[in-house]
C-alpha positions in Angstrom: -54.1 176.4 80.7 -52.5 179.8 81.1 -49.1 178.4 80.2 -50.6 176.8 77.0 -52.1 180.0 76.1 -48.8 181.8 76.5 -47.0 179.2 74.3 -49.6 179.6 71.6 -49.4 183.4 71.7 -45.5 183.1 71.6 -45.6 180.8 68.6 -47.9 183.1 66.8 -45.6 186.0 67.3 -42.5 183.9 66.1 -44.5 182.8 63.0 -45.5 186.4 62.2 -41.8 187.5 62.5 -40.7 184.7 60.1 -43.3 185.6 57.6 -42.3 189.2 57.7 -38.6 188.3 57.3 -39.2 186.0 54.3 -41.6 188.4 52.6 -40.2 191.9 53.1 -36.4 191.5 53.6 -34.0 191.2 50.5 -32.5 188.0 51.8 -35.9 186.3 52.3 -37.1 187.4 48.8 -33.9 186.0 47.2 -34.2 182.6 48.9 -37.9 182.5 48.2 -37.1 183.2 44.5 -34.4 180.5 44.4 -36.7 178.0 46.1 -39.4 178.7 43.6 -37.1 178.3 40.7 -35.7 175.0 42.0 -39.3 173.7 42.5 -40.3 174.6 39.0 -37.2 173.2 37.4 -37.5 170.0 39.3 -41.1 169.6 38.1 -40.2 170.4 34.4 -36.8 168.8 33.9 -36.7 165.1 34.4 -33.2 164.5 33.0 -30.7 162.2 34.8 -28.3 165.0 35.7 -28.1 165.4 39.4 -28.7 168.9 40.7 -27.4 170.3 44.0 -29.3 172.9 45.9 -27.4 176.1 46.7 -27.1 175.7 50.4 -24.0 176.6 52.6 -21.6 176.7 49.6 -18.3 178.0 50.9 -15.8 179.6 48.5 -12.3 178.1 48.7 -8.9 178.6 47.0 -7.2 175.7 45.4 -3.9 174.7 43.7 -3.1 172.0 41.2 -1.1 169.0 42.6 1.8 168.7 40.2 4.1 165.7 40.9 7.9 166.1 41.2 10.6 163.4 41.2 13.1 165.0 43.4 13.6 167.9 45.8 16.5 170.0 47.1 17.4 170.3 50.8 19.3 173.3 52.2 21.7 172.0 54.9 23.8 174.2 57.1 27.2 173.2 58.6 29.1 175.2 61.1 32.8 175.6 61.8 35.3 177.9 63.4 37.5 180.7 62.0 41.1 180.0 62.9 44.4 181.6 61.9 46.6 179.6 59.5 49.4 179.8 62.1 49.3 180.3 65.8 52.3 179.8 68.0 53.2 179.9 71.7 56.7 181.4 71.6 59.4 180.3 74.0 63.2 180.2 74.5 65.1 177.1 73.7 67.5 177.7 76.6 66.9 178.6 80.2 67.8 182.0 81.6 66.7 185.2 83.3 64.3 187.3 81.2 65.7 190.8 81.0 63.4 192.6 78.4 60.2 192.1 76.5 59.7 194.6 73.6 56.1 194.0 72.7 52.7 193.8 74.4 49.3 192.2 73.6 47.8 193.6 70.3 51.1 194.7 68.8 51.7 193.9 65.1 55.1 192.4 64.3 57.0 191.4 61.2 59.2 188.2 60.7 62.5 188.5 62.6 61.4 191.2 65.0 63.1 190.8 68.4 60.4 190.2 71.0 62.3 189.3 74.2 65.8 188.9 75.6 67.6 186.7 78.2 70.6 187.6 80.3 73.8 186.7 78.4 76.6 187.9 80.7 77.8 184.3 81.5 77.7 183.3 77.9 79.8 186.3 76.9 82.5 185.5 79.5 82.7 182.0 78.2 82.9 183.3 74.7 86.0 185.4 75.6 87.6 182.3 77.1 87.1 180.3 74.0 88.6 183.1 71.8 91.7 183.1 74.0 92.2 179.3 73.8 91.8 179.5 70.0 94.4 182.2 69.8 96.9 180.0 71.7 96.2 177.0 69.4 96.8 179.2 66.3 100.1 180.4 67.7 101.3 176.9 68.2 100.3 176.0 64.7 102.2 178.9 63.2 105.3 177.8 65.2 105.0 174.3 63.8 104.6 175.5 60.3 107.5 178.0 60.5 110.0 175.4 61.8 112.9 175.8 64.4 115.0 178.9 64.6 118.7 178.9 63.4 120.0 179.4 66.9 118.1 176.3 68.1 119.6 174.2 65.3 123.2 175.5 66.0 122.8 174.6 69.7 121.7 171.2 68.8 124.7 170.7 66.5 127.0 171.8 69.2 125.5 169.3 71.6 126.0 166.6 69.0 129.7 167.5 68.6 130.3 167.6 72.3 128.7 164.2 72.8 130.8 162.8 69.9 134.0 163.9 71.5 133.0 162.5 74.8 132.1 159.2 73.1 135.5 159.1 71.4 137.3 159.6 74.7 135.2 157.0 76.5 136.0 154.5 73.7 139.7 155.1 74.1 139.4 154.7 77.9 137.5 151.5 77.5 140.2 150.1 75.1 143.0 150.9 77.5 141.2 149.2 80.3 140.6 146.2 78.2 144.4 145.8 77.8 145.0 146.3 81.4 142.4 143.7 82.3 144.0 141.2 80.0 147.3 141.9 81.7 145.7 141.5 85.1 146.4 145.0 86.2 142.7 145.9 86.9 139.6 144.0 87.9 136.8 143.0 85.6 134.5 145.6 87.3 136.7 148.5 86.3 136.8 147.2 82.7 132.9 147.0 82.6 132.5 150.5 84.0 134.6 151.9 81.1 132.6 150.0 78.5 129.2 151.1 80.1 130.2 154.7 80.0 131.0 154.5 76.3 127.5 152.9 75.6 125.7 155.6 77.6 127.4 158.3 75.6 126.6 156.6 72.4 122.9 156.6 73.3 123.0 160.3 74.2 124.7 161.1 70.9 122.0 159.2 69.0 119.2 161.1 70.7 120.9 164.5 70.1 121.5 163.6 66.5 117.8 162.7 66.1 116.7 166.0 67.6 119.0 167.8 65.3 117.6 166.0 62.3 114.1 166.9 63.4 115.0 170.6 63.7 116.6 170.6 60.3 113.7 168.8 58.6 110.8 170.6 60.5 107.6 169.5 62.2 106.0 166.4 60.8 102.7 166.9 58.8 100.8 164.7 61.1 101.4 167.0 64.1 100.4 170.0 62.0 97.1 168.2 61.0 96.5 167.4 64.6 97.0 171.0 65.6 94.6 172.2 62.9 92.0 169.7 64.1 92.2 171.2 67.6 91.6 174.7 66.1 88.6 173.4 64.2 87.2 171.9 67.4 87.6 175.2 69.1 85.8 177.0 66.3 82.9 174.6 66.7 82.8 175.4 70.4 82.7 179.1 69.6 80.0 178.6 66.9 77.9 176.6 69.4 78.2 179.4 71.9 77.1 182.0 69.3 74.0 179.8 68.6 73.2 180.0 72.3 73.6 183.8 72.2 71.2 184.0 69.3 68.8 181.7 71.2 68.8 184.2 74.0 66.9 186.6 71.7 63.3 185.6 70.9 62.3 186.6 67.4 59.0 186.6 65.6 58.8 183.5 63.3 56.1 185.1 61.0 54.1 188.2 60.6 51.2 188.4 63.0 49.7 190.0 66.1 50.7 189.3 69.7 47.6 188.0 71.4 49.0 187.3 74.8 52.0 188.2 77.0 52.4 185.4 79.6 55.5 186.5 81.7 57.3 189.7 82.7 60.9 190.9 83.0 62.9 189.4 85.8 61.4 186.0 85.6 63.7 183.0 85.3 62.2 181.0 82.6 62.9 177.4 81.6 63.5 176.0 78.1 60.2 175.7 76.3 58.2 177.9 78.7 55.7 180.0 76.9 56.5 183.7 76.8 54.2 185.2 74.1 51.4 184.0 71.9 51.6 185.1 68.3 48.6 184.8 65.8 48.8 185.2 62.0 45.6 187.0 61.7 46.2 188.1 58.1 45.8 184.6 56.9 42.5 183.2 58.3 40.8 179.9 57.5 37.5 178.4 58.2 37.5 174.7 59.3 34.0 173.3 58.7 33.0 169.6 59.1 30.6 168.1 56.5 29.4 164.6 56.0 31.5 162.2 53.9 29.0 162.1 51.1 28.8 165.9 50.9 32.6 166.2 51.1 32.9 163.9 48.1 31.2 166.5 45.9 33.5 169.4 47.0 36.8 169.9 45.1 39.8 171.9 46.0 39.6 175.4 44.4 35.8 175.6 44.5 34.4 178.9 45.8 31.6 179.0 48.4 29.8 181.6 50.4 30.2 181.5 54.2 28.0 183.3 56.6 29.9 184.9 59.5 28.0 187.2 62.0 25.1 187.8 59.6 27.5 188.7 56.7 28.4 186.7 53.7 32.0 186.2 52.6 33.6 184.5 49.7 35.9 181.6 50.5 37.9 179.1 48.4 38.4 175.5 49.3 42.1 175.2 50.2 42.3 171.6 51.3 40.2 168.6 52.4 41.5 166.7 55.4 41.9 163.0 54.6 40.5 161.6 57.9 37.1 161.5 59.5 36.8 163.2 62.8 36.0 160.4 65.3 33.8 162.7 67.4 31.7 164.3 64.8 32.1 161.7 62.0 32.6 164.5 59.5 35.4 165.4 57.1 37.0 168.8 57.7 37.0 171.2 54.8 39.5 174.1 55.0 38.3 177.3 53.4 40.6 180.3 52.8 39.0 183.7 53.2 39.6 186.5 50.8 41.6 189.5 51.9 38.4 191.5 52.2 37.0 189.0 54.7 40.2 188.7 56.6 40.1 192.4 57.5 36.7 192.1 59.1 36.7 188.6 60.6 38.3 187.6 64.0 39.7 184.2 64.9 37.2 182.2 67.0 34.1 183.3 65.2 31.5 180.8 63.9 31.3 180.3 60.1 28.2 178.7 58.5 28.2 176.8 55.1 25.0 176.3 53.2 25.0 173.2 50.9 22.2 172.2 48.6 21.5 168.5 48.4 19.2 166.9 45.8 17.1 164.0 47.0 15.5 161.7 44.5 12.0 161.1 45.9 8.6 161.5 44.2 6.0 163.7 45.8 3.9 166.8 45.6 4.6 170.4 46.8 1.7 171.9 48.7 1.3 175.0 50.8 1.5 174.2 54.5 -2.0 175.7 54.9 -3.4 172.8 52.9 -2.5 170.2 55.6 -5.2 168.9 57.9 -4.2 167.1 61.1 -5.5 163.6 61.1 -5.6 160.8 63.7 -2.5 159.4 65.4 -0.3 162.2 64.2 -1.1 161.6 60.5 -1.9 164.3 57.9 -4.5 164.8 55.2 -5.5 167.3 52.7 -8.9 168.2 51.0 -9.4 168.0 47.3 -12.2 168.8 44.9 -14.4 165.9 43.7 -16.3 165.8 40.4 -18.1 168.9 39.3 -21.7 169.1 40.2 -24.6 171.2 38.8 -26.3 173.8 41.0 -30.0 174.4 40.5 -30.9 177.9 39.3 -27.2 179.0 39.3 -24.3 179.1 36.8 -21.7 178.7 39.6 -19.6 175.4 39.6 -19.5 173.5 42.8 -17.6 170.5 44.0 -17.8 168.0 46.9 -14.9 167.9 49.2 -12.8 164.7 49.4 -10.1 163.8 51.9 -6.7 162.4 50.9 -4.2 160.9 53.3 -0.6 162.2 52.9 2.8 161.8 54.5 5.0 164.8 55.0 8.5 164.2 53.5 10.1 167.6 53.9 9.2 171.0 55.1 10.6 174.1 53.5 9.5 177.5 54.7 5.8 177.8 54.0 5.4 174.7 51.9 5.7 170.9 52.3 6.5 167.9 50.2 4.0 165.1 50.6 3.2 161.7 49.2 0.1 159.5 49.7 -3.2 158.9 48.0 -3.1 162.3 46.3 -3.3 162.0 42.5 -1.6 164.2 39.8 -3.6 167.3 38.7 -6.0 167.1 41.6 -7.4 170.4 42.9 -6.1 170.8 46.5 -7.9 173.2 48.8 -5.3 175.5 50.3 -7.4 178.1 52.2 -10.2 177.9 54.8 -9.8 174.2 55.5 -10.9 174.7 59.1 -14.4 175.7 57.8 -15.1 172.5 55.7 -15.4 168.8 56.2 -15.4 165.9 53.7 -18.5 165.7 51.6 -19.3 169.4 51.9 -20.1 171.4 48.7 -17.7 174.2 47.9 -17.0 176.6 45.1 -13.7 177.8 43.8 -12.9 181.5 44.3 -9.6 181.7 42.5 -10.9 180.3 39.2 -8.2 177.7 38.9 -10.5 174.6 38.5 -10.0 171.8 36.1 -12.9 169.7 34.8 
């Protein structure tokens, strides 16, 4: 009984507090007034218009769902800054490295001597070839000048002497022929005399031929053969001069030495890398893009490349004709302007932004308008038909739920499709405070009847 008494006394106290709150506080007076008006109007007005009591009406912000037929996507493609030319320099011949005139970071111009090989052996061989050529030239001059008069006179004297000896031998042979016929000598003696005459005749013919050759001069064929020998020697000398030039390593183009790989005193082989030269005043960006995007790019077009948070203008120099088998992209070669070349270093990453238009209908909504649904789906809240509020001029609307599919996200907005209809009022703020069927009012004044 005591507990019951306590409960009754507690209830009386609570009732008294509620009465005081509803009677004397401004909030209680306002609600009592609204309740009185609603009661009176409901008794007087018997129209068919439905009236909604003003209870828990939350103000929201909305936006109009405007349909679009396409949207643009910003895609980023990356590539590498590389020099137009980069070479590992080496000698074409083997030898001992005697001098290197540059070091890493040095700027060189085309034709600048960079390194030298030992050429002492080649120079000795060059002197030998020059001496041989000198000998061949002297022989050619002798052939072209012909025999000396003294040589011709000696040859004529030899011919006369042989002629006299031949005449004497013939007389001797004739006498022995007579003696043989008479039986005074043997056949052998007669043959010896005849053979001596024949031998002298041959010697005379040879001497006469040499005399004729001395008188006429050297044959043209022999002169041509000698000239050919001289030309062959000139070729040998030229080949040696080429080897001497190859013993000097020169810069093939203007650039900067990026690496020095060996030092003096090293015996290097043909083709062994000595220095690495980079043409850093002509830089290119090689960026791979999909085939469909590459088809829209033309040689000569200008684009903006992002390199280390800075933008640089670059022109399309060429488009490689093959697809990279690893990335399945087409490589676009961009030529940087001179201003960009001065600040960019080979090996840096370059980014290319391309805008792609995708034909797909949908609605752009703020990302704050999305409500997470079941199984990873998405929804949004829209305003229903306008309703009347008893004893108030404020327009209110019921909340309806529309299922949507997110097609693309861009910054703070999304492109969606679904049951959403054109020109519907989509709630974009405070969606965590409302549920479907709840009555809300619009605070931004962008409603449509």
